[in-house]
Backbone as ProteinMPNN parsed JSONL, in Angstrom:
{"seq_chain_A": "MTTLPLAAQKSSHIRFSLNGEDTDVSFAPYKTLLEVLREDLGHTGTKHGCELGECGACAVLLDGKPVLSCLVLALECEGRQVLTVEGLVSEGKLHPLQDAFADLGAAQCGYCTPGILVTAKALLNENPHPNRDQIRQALSGNLCRCTGYLQIFEAVEAAMLKMAEDQDAPAEIRGEAKVRAGTQEPR", "coords_chain_A": {"N_chain_A": [[7.178, -23.17, -7.11], [4.17, -22.936, -5.381], [1.012, -21.569, -5.761], [-1.821, -20.627, -4.019], [-5.19, -20.876, -5.108], [-7.204, -17.934, -5.62], [-9.742, -17.979, -4.32], [-9.321, -19.788, -2.3], [-7.603, -18.377, -0.683], [-9.195, -16.537, 0.597], [-10.092, -17.025, 3.337], [-11.206, -16.053, 5.626], [-14.047, -14.583, 7.235], [-16.251, -11.969, 7.983], [-18.918, -10.147, 9.535], [-20.087, -6.932, 9.633], [-21.045, -3.519, 10.377], [-21.072, -1.242, 7.855], [-20.846, 1.968, 7.191], [-23.439, 2.232, 8.205], [-24.817, 0.059, 7.051], [-25.436, -3.401, 7.218], [-22.826, -5.566, 6.509], [-21.28, -8.24, 4.824], [-18.284, -9.928, 4.363], [-15.675, -11.687, 2.742], [-12.219, -12.577, 2.992], [-8.613, -12.617, 2.883], [-6.904, -13.689, 5.773], [-4.862, -12.151, 6.697], [-5.281, -9.505, 6.027], [-5.534, -5.988, 6.332], [-7.945, -3.643, 7.791], [-8.09, -1.427, 6.055], [-7.146, -2.513, 3.571], [-9.261, -4.448, 3.132], [-11.508, -2.722, 2.957], [-10.859, -1.129, 0.66], [-9.991, -3.015, -1.429], [-11.608, -5.331, -1.302], [-14.149, -4.415, -0.892], [-14.541, -2.129, -2.375], [-14.61, 0.509, -1.464], [-13.114, 3.2, -1.895], [-12.605, 5.702, -0.933], [-11.214, 5.925, 1.496], [-7.876, 6.299, 1.997], [-4.792, 4.834, 0.915], [-1.848, 5.564, 2.487], [0.907, 6.045, 4.261], [0.959, 3.561, 5.29], [1.948, 2.871, 7.722], [0.905, 3.95, 9.924], [1.337, 6.672, 10.351], [0.462, 8.912, 8.96], [-2.367, 9.378, 8.761], [-4.098, 9.308, 6.598], [-5.672, 7.103, 6.144], [-7.604, 7.029, 8.003], [-10.553, 6.055, 9.675], [-13.787, 5.778, 11.23], [-14.187, 3.628, 13.928], [-16.572, 2.126, 15.689], [-17.273, 4.715, 16.396], [-14.964, 6.001, 17.047], [-11.953, 7.512, 15.966], [-9.631, 5.612, 13.997], [-6.61, 4.243, 12.668], [-6.886, 2.771, 9.727], [-4.984, 1.18, 8.464], [-3.614, -0.041, 10.395], [-5.293, -1.815, 11.704], [-6.402, -4.997, 11.936], [-8.642, -6.557, 9.764], [-10.103, -8.716, 10.724], [-10.563, -7.958, 13.365], [-12.825, -6.446, 13.279], [-15.282, -7.669, 13.379], [-18.68, -7.582, 13.949], [-18.683, -4.922, 14.545], [-18.936, -1.28, 14.194], [-18.191, 0.52, 11.348], [-17.272, 3.57, 9.915], [-16.762, 5.281, 7.005], [-15.503, 7.879, 4.845], [-17.334, 7.874, 2.741], [-19.658, 7.303, 4.071], [-20.466, 9.664, 5.271], [-22.247, 11.172, 3.923], [-25.657, 11.971, 3.979], [-28.913, 11.092, 3.309], [-28.594, 11.849, 0.619], [-27.295, 14.306, 0.924], [-24.488, 16.321, 1.55], [-22.335, 16.161, 4.409], [-22.102, 18.73, 6.872], [-19.364, 19.238, 7.439], [-18.155, 18.41, 5.018], [-19.223, 20.237, 3.176], [-18.187, 22.613, 4.226], [-15.397, 22.166, 3.979], [-15.217, 22.184, 1.127], [-16.212, 24.766, 0.498], [-14.349, 26.491, 1.737], [-11.911, 25.907, 0.706], [-10.38, 23.931, 2.019], [-9.754, 21.466, 1.152], [-7.208, 20.554, -0.858], [-5.265, 18.896, -2.703], [-6.662, 16.676, -1.937], [-6.029, 14.177, -0.985], [-5.523, 13.682, 1.726], [-7.889, 14.426, 2.814], [-10.297, 12.683, 3.248], [-9.561, 11.219, 5.616], [-9.175, 13.256, 7.44], [-11.714, 14.453, 7.505], [-13.358, 12.382, 8.672], [-12.093, 12.15, 11.109], [-12.455, 14.722, 12.182], [-15.232, 14.681, 12.295], [-15.614, 12.767, 14.363], [-14.513, 14.258, 16.493], [-16.354, 16.459, 16.643], [-18.658, 15.086, 17.287], [-18.075, 14.183, 19.772], [-17.3, 16.5, 21.111], [-19.153, 19.147, 20.656], [-18.503, 21.912, 20.446], [-15.674, 22.622, 20.019], [-12.566, 24.418, 20.753], [-9.933, 26.217, 18.91], [-7.497, 25.077, 19.683], [-8.217, 22.547, 20.558], [-9.303, 21.451, 18.204], [-6.94, 21.443, 16.696], [-5.404, 19.639, 18.188], [-6.992, 17.278, 18.004], [-6.794, 16.742, 15.27], [-4.081, 16.265, 14.93], [-2.84, 13.954, 14.195], [-3.241, 13.694, 11.509], [-1.761, 14.244, 8.513], [-1.152, 16.917, 6.215], [-0.006, 18.076, 3.243], [-0.56, 20.195, 1.633], [-2.25, 22.397, 2.453], [-1.385, 23.843, 4.695], [-2.809, 23.802, 6.98], [-4.432, 25.872, 8.116], [-6.821, 26.527, 6.614], [-8.115, 24.121, 6.986], [-8.626, 24.009, 9.777], [-10.27, 26.296, 9.942], [-12.363, 25.47, 8.375], [-13.457, 23.309, 9.908], [-14.292, 24.737, 12.071], [-16.225, 26.362, 10.844], [-18.088, 24.374, 10.075], [-18.809, 23.418, 12.573], [-20.205, 25.684, 13.559], [-22.319, 25.766, 11.717], [-23.508, 23.305, 12.255], [-24.329, 23.65, 14.838], [-26.077, 25.807, 14.493], [-28.102, 24.506, 12.976], [-28.962, 22.698, 14.931], [-30.045, 24.43, 16.853], [-32.167, 25.557, 15.583], [-35.721, 25.804, 15.635], [-37.857, 22.965, 15.617], [-39.986, 23.022, 13.753], [-39.044, 24.816, 11.892], [-36.71, 23.453, 10.932], [-38.091, 21.287, 9.794], [-39.413, 22.62, 7.748], [-37.381, 23.409, 6.129], [-36.442, 21.002, 5.262], [-38.64, 20.214, 3.749], [-38.508, 22.222, 1.718], [-36.049, 21.506, 0.615], [-36.71, 19.222, -0.464], [-36.613, 16.692, 0.762], [-38.503, 15.802, 2.504], [-41.904, 15.066, 2.835], [-44.545, 17.491, 2.585], [-46.795, 18.362, 5.279]], "CA_chain_A": [[6.386, -22.424, -6.184], [2.742, -23.198, -5.484], [0.198, -20.461, -5.376], [-3.156, -20.997, -3.738], [-6.164, -20.104, -5.848], [-7.716, -16.711, -4.903], [-10.88, -18.359, -3.457], [-8.792, -20.505, -1.114], [-6.928, -17.37, 0.168], [-10.214, -15.805, 1.303], [-10.624, -17.957, 4.304], [-11.79, -15.313, 6.798], [-15.311, -13.949, 6.926], [-16.818, -11.156, 9.079], [-20.049, -9.343, 9.339], [-19.994, -5.713, 10.416], [-21.793, -2.417, 9.843], [-20.248, -0.345, 7.101], [-21.674, 3.211, 6.909], [-24.841, 1.957, 8.603], [-25.4, -1.137, 6.468], [-24.86, -4.72, 7.499], [-21.884, -6.005, 5.408], [-20.608, -9.484, 4.939], [-17.19, -9.923, 3.41], [-14.663, -12.717, 2.894], [-10.966, -11.967, 2.685], [-7.473, -13.374, 3.374], [-6.923, -13.368, 7.221], [-3.782, -11.17, 7.015], [-5.55, -8.21, 5.475], [-5.959, -4.9, 7.223], [-9.27, -3.018, 7.454], [-7.859, -0.595, 4.884], [-7.147, -3.417, 2.417], [-10.634, -4.953, 2.889], [-12.42, -1.602, 2.486], [-10.543, -0.713, -0.696], [-9.819, -4.062, -2.367], [-12.725, -6.284, -1.325], [-15.489, -3.781, -0.827], [-14.597, -1.029, -3.263], [-14.697, 1.843, -0.781], [-11.801, 3.806, -2.188], [-12.453, 6.988, -0.291], [-10.199, 5.776, 2.494], [-6.672, 6.282, 1.239], [-3.451, 4.301, 1.276], [-0.853, 6.646, 2.686], [2.157, 5.518, 4.617], [0.718, 2.17, 5.764], [2.735, 2.72, 8.947], [0.17, 4.598, 10.977], [1.939, 7.955, 10.622], [-0.085, 10.05, 8.146], [-3.802, 9.599, 8.988], [-4.942, 9.286, 5.33], [-6.523, 5.89, 6.159], [-8.508, 7.091, 9.12], [-12.007, 5.691, 9.615], [-14.314, 5.669, 12.616], [-14.462, 2.286, 14.419], [-17.446, 2.381, 16.851], [-17.368, 6.082, 16.653], [-13.65, 6.508, 17.396], [-10.986, 7.452, 14.802], [-8.564, 4.649, 14.037], [-5.854, 4.14, 11.409], [-7.289, 1.459, 9.237], [-3.831, 0.41, 8.046], [-3.073, -0.729, 11.605], [-6.378, -2.61, 12.293], [-6.743, -6.182, 11.173], [-10.097, -6.614, 9.452], [-10.72, -9.678, 11.657], [-11.015, -7.27, 14.645], [-14.014, -5.649, 13.106], [-16.452, -8.56, 13.442], [-19.754, -7.101, 14.717], [-18.455, -3.511, 14.928], [-19.448, -0.316, 13.232], [-17.176, 1.27, 10.641], [-17.799, 4.695, 9.138], [-15.781, 5.864, 6.086], [-15.88, 9.163, 4.228], [-18.497, 7.617, 1.899], [-20.802, 7.285, 4.98], [-20.816, 10.992, 5.847], [-23.416, 11.727, 3.141], [-26.933, 11.541, 4.582], [-30.153, 11.477, 2.468], [-28.091, 12.526, -0.515], [-26.784, 15.637, 1.276], [-23.148, 16.316, 2.127], [-22.195, 16.502, 5.801], [-21.59, 20.096, 6.949], [-17.921, 19.279, 7.23], [-17.746, 18.309, 3.582], [-19.579, 21.497, 2.606], [-17.221, 23.655, 4.7], [-14.158, 21.996, 3.266], [-15.315, 22.62, -0.271], [-16.41, 26.177, 0.464], [-13.231, 27.232, 2.279], [-10.623, 25.494, 0.156], [-9.623, 23.046, 2.907], [-9.309, 20.249, 0.414], [-6.388, 20.912, -2.028], [-5.172, 17.726, -3.635], [-7.724, 15.829, -1.479], [-5.61, 12.865, -0.55], [-5.713, 13.56, 3.183], [-9.247, 14.944, 3.197], [-11.199, 11.7, 3.878], [-9.132, 10.917, 6.976], [-9.341, 14.486, 8.228], [-13.173, 14.608, 7.661], [-13.915, 11.458, 9.686], [-11.542, 12.485, 12.438], [-13.168, 15.924, 12.582], [-16.558, 14.261, 12.68], [-15.559, 12.223, 15.699], [-14.31, 15.336, 17.416], [-17.576, 17.242, 16.791], [-19.556, 14.198, 17.978], [-17.727, 14.138, 21.189], [-17.283, 17.864, 21.638], [-19.785, 19.929, 19.626], [-18.006, 23.242, 20.396], [-14.204, 22.734, 20.344], [-11.804, 25.605, 20.413], [-8.949, 25.945, 17.921], [-6.441, 24.152, 20.165], [-8.87, 21.198, 20.587], [-9.301, 21.014, 16.841], [-5.548, 21.193, 16.319], [-4.962, 18.417, 18.841], [-7.678, 16.144, 17.394], [-6.299, 16.441, 13.918], [-2.603, 16.163, 14.936], [-2.42, 12.663, 13.588], [-3.535, 13.741, 10.066], [-0.811, 15.134, 7.796], [-1.576, 17.504, 4.942], [1.113, 18.76, 2.715], [-0.957, 21.23, 0.712], [-2.984, 23.559, 2.884], [-0.83, 24.576, 5.816], [-3.753, 23.531, 8.055], [-5.33, 26.948, 8.541], [-8.098, 26.326, 6.013], [-8.739, 22.914, 7.638], [-9.158, 24.408, 11.097], [-11.376, 27.215, 9.661], [-13.529, 24.647, 7.851], [-14.044, 22.554, 11.064], [-15.019, 25.758, 12.888], [-17.447, 26.703, 10.053], [-19.045, 23.245, 10.137], [-19.288, 23.414, 13.962], [-21.193, 26.704, 13.686], [-23.466, 25.309, 10.904], [-24.204, 22.208, 12.959], [-24.961, 24.303, 16.026], [-27.246, 26.538, 14.019], [-29.097, 23.546, 12.556], [-29.484, 22.154, 16.137], [-30.682, 25.387, 17.562], [-33.407, 25.937, 14.872], [-36.911, 25.12, 16.023], [-38.195, 21.783, 14.895], [-40.806, 23.325, 12.589], [-38.178, 25.402, 10.805], [-35.954, 22.343, 10.37], [-38.977, 20.539, 8.94], [-39.728, 23.419, 6.562], [-36.156, 23.436, 5.392], [-36.413, 19.692, 4.589], [-39.65, 20.274, 2.679], [-37.935, 23.027, 0.626], [-34.97, 20.79, -0.004], [-37.318, 18.019, -1.204], [-36.341, 15.478, 1.495], [-39.567, 15.382, 3.416], [-43.177, 15.439, 2.33], [-45.242, 18.471, 3.4], [-47.9, 17.741, 6.072]], "C_chain_A": [[4.911, -22.719, -6.427], [1.979, -22.017, -4.992], [-1.271, -20.926, -5.163], [-4.137, -20.165, -4.66], [-6.782, -18.993, -4.967], [-8.873, -17.104, -3.947], [-10.35, -18.995, -2.193], [-8.085, -19.505, -0.164], [-7.918, -16.587, 1.033], [-10.865, -16.671, 2.318], [-11.213, -17.351, 5.551], [-13.109, -14.676, 6.298], [-15.809, -13.19, 8.18], [-18.134, -10.531, 8.528], [-19.935, -8.103, 10.203], [-20.877, -4.613, 9.765], [-20.884, -1.473, 9.164], [-21.155, 0.861, 6.658], [-23.139, 2.965, 7.107], [-25.472, 0.811, 7.929], [-24.629, -2.352, 6.828], [-24.046, -5.163, 6.331], [-21.252, -7.278, 5.746], [-19.478, -9.468, 3.941], [-16.192, -11.058, 3.746], [-13.326, -12.201, 2.394], [-9.843, -12.874, 3.314], [-7.24, -12.833, 4.871], [-5.86, -12.34, 7.583], [-4.06, -9.759, 6.623], [-5.943, -7.215, 6.568], [-7.371, -4.407, 6.857], [-9.155, -2.169, 6.138], [-7.899, -1.41, 3.569], [-8.516, -3.985, 2.05], [-11.558, -3.858, 2.358], [-12.06, -1.315, 1.058], [-10.616, -1.873, -1.744], [-10.972, -4.97, -2.459], [-14.066, -5.66, -1.353], [-15.653, -2.565, -1.787], [-14.791, 0.307, -2.75], [-13.358, 2.487, -0.778], [-11.64, 5.166, -1.629], [-11.365, 7.05, 0.749], [-8.901, 5.523, 1.745], [-5.556, 5.453, 1.829], [-2.52, 5.433, 1.407], [0.486, 5.947, 2.971], [2.142, 4.069, 4.933], [1.545, 1.84, 6.978], [2.084, 3.403, 10.128], [0.699, 6.056, 11.332], [1.304, 9.117, 9.946], [-1.556, 10.345, 8.331], [-4.683, 9.547, 7.716], [-5.888, 8.121, 5.349], [-7.497, 5.959, 7.31], [-9.91, 6.842, 8.809], [-12.523, 5.77, 11.039], [-14.699, 4.195, 12.878], [-15.213, 2.474, 15.705], [-17.337, 3.78, 17.308], [-16.002, 6.777, 16.946], [-12.718, 6.446, 16.181], [-9.875, 6.424, 15.042], [-7.875, 4.728, 12.647], [-6.076, 2.79, 10.864], [-6.182, 0.567, 8.676], [-3.214, -0.428, 9.154], [-4.046, -1.676, 12.226], [-6.555, -3.801, 11.384], [-8.247, -6.243, 10.958], [-10.772, -7.639, 10.352], [-11.187, -9.022, 12.965], [-12.243, -6.537, 14.502], [-15.318, -6.383, 13.099], [-17.443, -7.867, 14.408], [-19.655, -5.632, 15.149], [-18.985, -2.602, 13.853], [-18.277, 0.471, 12.647], [-17.82, 2.383, 9.802], [-16.572, 5.22, 8.353], [-16.348, 7.224, 5.643], [-17.153, 8.998, 3.354], [-19.799, 7.649, 2.755], [-21.236, 8.64, 5.589], [-22.074, 11.607, 5.101], [-24.671, 11.102, 3.787], [-28.096, 12.052, 3.746], [-29.717, 12.232, 1.243], [-27.476, 13.915, -0.337], [-25.428, 15.472, 1.939], [-23.238, 16.709, 3.578], [-21.707, 18.0, 5.842], [-20.071, 20.208, 6.894], [-17.485, 19.241, 5.803], [-18.108, 19.609, 2.856], [-18.573, 22.601, 2.944], [-15.89, 23.421, 4.051], [-14.132, 22.417, 1.857], [-15.371, 24.145, -0.341], [-15.161, 27.018, 0.835], [-11.862, 26.809, 1.739], [-9.765, 24.581, 1.076], [-9.154, 21.799, 2.289], [-8.52, 20.804, -0.809], [-6.337, 19.75, -2.908], [-6.208, 16.669, -3.206], [-7.289, 14.508, -0.911], [-5.814, 12.654, 0.956], [-7.088, 13.815, 3.669], [-10.141, 13.819, 3.833], [-10.863, 11.369, 5.354], [-9.401, 12.048, 7.917], [-10.881, 14.642, 8.53], [-13.712, 13.641, 8.746], [-13.372, 11.708, 11.025], [-12.209, 13.719, 12.981], [-14.577, 15.596, 13.004], [-16.578, 13.661, 14.117], [-15.334, 13.254, 16.799], [-15.622, 16.065, 17.661], [-18.694, 16.367, 17.428], [-19.32, 14.19, 19.461], [-17.706, 15.488, 21.887], [-17.824, 18.797, 20.564], [-19.23, 21.37, 19.482], [-16.56, 23.321, 20.766], [-13.573, 24.033, 20.063], [-10.727, 25.248, 19.403], [-7.878, 24.985, 18.428], [-6.983, 22.747, 20.247], [-8.939, 20.666, 19.198], [-7.942, 20.614, 16.399], [-5.093, 19.842, 16.924], [-5.706, 17.187, 18.269], [-7.215, 15.745, 16.031], [-4.785, 16.313, 13.82], [-2.081, 14.946, 14.284], [-2.664, 12.623, 12.059], [-2.645, 14.745, 9.44], [-1.401, 15.603, 6.525], [-0.392, 18.312, 4.505], [0.718, 19.975, 1.838], [-1.515, 22.482, 1.382], [-2.325, 24.433, 4.012], [-1.81, 24.556, 7.01], [-4.763, 24.649, 8.431], [-6.735, 26.808, 7.911], [-8.86, 25.119, 6.582], [-9.395, 23.354, 8.922], [-10.382, 25.349, 10.926], [-12.638, 26.445, 9.205], [-14.215, 23.872, 8.971], [-14.813, 23.593, 11.911], [-16.321, 26.154, 12.155], [-18.53, 25.674, 10.159], [-19.627, 23.169, 11.56], [-20.444, 24.504, 14.118], [-22.517, 26.369, 12.899], [-24.266, 24.262, 11.661], [-24.957, 22.764, 14.191], [-26.249, 25.073, 15.624], [-28.369, 25.658, 13.593], [-29.774, 22.892, 13.836], [-30.399, 23.076, 16.871], [-32.027, 25.875, 16.905], [-34.6, 25.163, 15.384], [-37.287, 23.99, 15.12], [-39.022, 22.068, 13.641], [-40.024, 23.974, 11.492], [-37.315, 24.382, 10.156], [-36.818, 21.54, 9.386], [-39.264, 21.274, 7.665], [-38.513, 23.415, 5.618], [-36.092, 22.07, 4.631], [-37.441, 19.626, 3.479], [-39.104, 21.059, 1.467], [-36.849, 22.232, -0.098], [-35.48, 19.478, -0.717], [-37.085, 16.677, -0.498], [-37.426, 15.002, 2.389], [-40.91, 15.85, 2.771], [-43.844, 16.513, 3.167], [-46.398, 17.793, 4.157], [-49.202, 18.315, 5.661]], "O_chain_A": [[4.465, -22.746, -7.574], [2.261, -21.501, -3.91], [-1.864, -21.544, -6.047], [-3.934, -18.981, -4.928], [-6.862, -19.117, -3.745], [-8.938, -16.567, -2.841], [-10.889, -18.758, -1.112], [-7.984, -19.769, 1.034], [-7.545, -16.039, 2.07], [-12.039, -17.022, 2.2], [-11.671, -18.069, 6.44], [-13.251, -14.299, 5.135], [-15.782, -13.723, 9.289], [-18.391, -10.419, 7.33], [-19.703, -8.218, 11.406], [-21.395, -4.827, 8.669], [-19.986, -0.926, 9.803], [-22.081, 0.716, 5.859], [-23.98, 3.403, 6.322], [-26.645, 0.562, 8.205], [-23.4, -2.395, 6.774], [-24.555, -5.138, 5.21], [-20.721, -7.431, 6.846], [-19.664, -9.048, 2.799], [-15.922, -11.328, 4.916], [-13.306, -11.434, 1.431], [-10.109, -13.747, 4.14], [-7.384, -11.637, 5.12], [-5.932, -11.721, 8.644], [-3.226, -8.878, 6.832], [-6.581, -7.555, 7.564], [-7.903, -4.705, 5.788], [-10.021, -2.22, 5.265], [-8.58, -1.049, 2.61], [-8.907, -4.021, 0.884], [-12.304, -4.078, 1.403], [-12.986, -1.262, 0.248], [-11.227, -1.719, -2.802], [-11.337, -5.381, -3.56], [-15.038, -6.281, -1.785], [-16.757, -2.054, -1.973], [-15.117, 1.214, -3.516], [-12.571, 2.366, 0.16], [-10.587, 5.77, -1.835], [-10.676, 8.06, 0.893], [-8.841, 4.605, 0.927], [-5.382, 5.368, 3.045], [-2.407, 6.23, 0.475], [1.107, 5.354, 2.089], [3.172, 3.397, 4.863], [1.821, 0.672, 7.248], [2.652, 3.433, 11.22], [0.516, 6.551, 12.444], [1.583, 10.253, 10.327], [-1.976, 11.475, 8.081], [-5.897, 9.733, 7.799], [-6.866, 8.147, 4.602], [-8.18, 4.967, 7.563], [-10.441, 7.334, 7.813], [-11.722, 5.823, 11.972], [-15.459, 3.606, 12.109], [-14.645, 2.91, 16.705], [-17.31, 4.032, 18.513], [-15.936, 8.0, 17.073], [-12.698, 5.45, 15.458], [-9.27, 6.366, 16.113], [-8.437, 5.184, 11.651], [-5.583, 1.787, 11.381], [-6.384, -0.624, 8.44], [-2.436, -1.355, 8.926], [-3.694, -2.321, 13.213], [-6.827, -3.644, 10.194], [-9.025, -6.003, 11.882], [-11.931, -7.444, 10.717], [-12.126, -9.509, 13.594], [-12.742, -6.006, 15.494], [-16.364, -5.788, 12.841], [-17.09, -7.594, 15.555], [-20.42, -5.161, 15.99], [-19.415, -3.03, 12.782], [-17.467, 1.025, 13.39], [-18.788, 2.152, 9.078], [-15.529, 5.547, 8.92], [-17.452, 7.637, 5.997], [-17.954, 9.928, 3.263], [-20.877, 7.969, 2.254], [-22.228, 8.73, 6.312], [-22.806, 12.436, 5.643], [-24.729, 9.91, 4.087], [-28.248, 13.25, 3.508], [-30.393, 13.179, 0.842], [-27.177, 14.607, -1.31], [-25.239, 14.596, 2.783], [-24.105, 17.494, 3.96], [-20.991, 18.446, 4.946], [-19.547, 21.181, 6.353], [-16.558, 19.947, 5.404], [-17.35, 20.043, 1.988], [-18.171, 23.396, 2.094], [-15.271, 24.382, 3.594], [-13.131, 22.964, 1.395], [-14.663, 24.755, -1.142], [-14.958, 28.11, 0.305], [-10.816, 27.255, 2.211], [-8.55, 24.494, 0.898], [-8.265, 21.125, 2.81], [-9.105, 21.444, -1.682], [-7.199, 19.563, -3.767], [-6.6, 15.842, -4.029], [-8.126, 13.769, -0.391], [-6.227, 11.58, 1.393], [-7.438, 13.471, 4.798], [-10.691, 14.053, 4.91], [-11.748, 11.257, 6.203], [-9.809, 11.838, 9.059], [-11.27, 14.926, 9.663], [-14.446, 14.068, 9.637], [-14.071, 11.516, 12.02], [-12.511, 13.758, 14.173], [-15.08, 16.168, 13.971], [-17.425, 13.998, 14.944], [-15.888, 13.143, 17.892], [-15.976, 16.274, 18.821], [-19.596, 16.918, 18.058], [-20.244, 14.192, 20.276], [-18.039, 15.613, 23.065], [-17.088, 19.205, 19.666], [-19.481, 21.994, 18.451], [-16.211, 24.009, 21.726], [-14.033, 24.732, 19.16], [-10.601, 24.074, 19.054], [-7.398, 24.152, 17.66], [-6.225, 21.806, 20.012], [-8.649, 19.485, 19.003], [-7.772, 19.56, 15.787], [-4.477, 19.023, 16.243], [-5.079, 16.146, 18.073], [-7.234, 14.569, 15.666], [-4.254, 16.257, 12.711], [-0.929, 14.932, 13.848], [-2.332, 11.636, 11.403], [-2.711, 15.937, 9.743], [-2.064, 14.85, 5.812], [0.161, 19.115, 5.256], [1.593, 20.697, 1.361], [-1.252, 23.577, 0.884], [-2.689, 25.591, 4.216], [-1.587, 25.287, 7.975], [-5.819, 24.37, 8.998], [-7.735, 26.958, 8.614], [-10.089, 25.115, 6.644], [-10.581, 23.105, 9.139], [-11.378, 25.232, 11.641], [-13.769, 26.737, 9.595], [-15.443, 23.784, 8.986], [-15.9, 23.294, 12.405], [-17.379, 26.265, 12.774], [-19.71, 25.99, 10.309], [-20.813, 22.885, 11.726], [-21.483, 24.243, 14.725], [-23.627, 26.647, 13.353], [-25.495, 24.3, 11.717], [-26.078, 22.359, 14.496], [-27.293, 25.01, 16.272], [-29.526, 26.013, 13.82], [-30.966, 22.583, 13.825], [-31.398, 22.648, 17.45], [-32.872, 26.493, 17.553], [-34.498, 23.949, 15.557], [-37.039, 24.072, 13.917], [-38.807, 21.454, 12.597], [-40.275, 23.74, 10.309], [-37.169, 24.403, 8.934], [-36.365, 21.162, 8.305], [-39.356, 20.661, 6.602], [-38.685, 23.418, 4.399], [-35.713, 22.043, 3.46], [-37.186, 19.072, 2.41], [-39.227, 20.607, 0.328], [-36.758, 22.298, -1.323], [-34.755, 18.79, -1.435], [-37.33, 15.627, -1.092], [-37.324, 13.928, 2.982], [-40.976, 16.95, 2.223], [-43.723, 16.462, 4.391], [-46.912, 16.766, 3.715], [-50.242, 17.933, 6.197]]}, "name": "protein", "num_of_chains": 1, "seq": "MTTLPLAAQKSSHIRFSLNGEDTDVSFAPYKTLLEVLREDLGHTGTKHGCELGECGACAVLLDGKPVLSCLVLALECEGRQVLTVEGLVSEGKLHPLQDAFADLGAAQCGYCTPGILVTAKALLNENPHPNRDQIRQALSGNLCRCTGYLQIFEAVEAAMLKMAEDQDAPAEIRGEAKVRAGTQEPR"}
């Protein structure tokens, strides 16, 4: 049996935006987006689950829409935008969804959490004020064996309220909050 050297197996190359940064990567052409993220780029927040598209643990946002990265060939991502759980942090601050999940115990073992977080982010981007049924429907492709889902739904609702509160605050108050948090220079 002859085995090709590793360098020869990486015959495909793409450039795409990963968490807002232009990224170039070479890989074997049969690899899924999940495999490239974890194995070639070291972004291990996205989880291997069933690898059949049934559990949602590998969910990422592709051009703003949730996809199961175990079912997407990496070659399909040329020139596209991919957001993983690592990309939810902004200016060193957790996304309101991440804060709410931590505060309300929505993350138990944590294995499903990255996929649920990015899927919930897509929901809130599309519908800033979903009701419980809309949240349940949006997250229906994400399996969690620990929480029973109630804490997850409550965390999404809490994040929704926090995001709405932050949006409704006058610009000068949001600016003052950034100054207090040390993320913006005072004027």
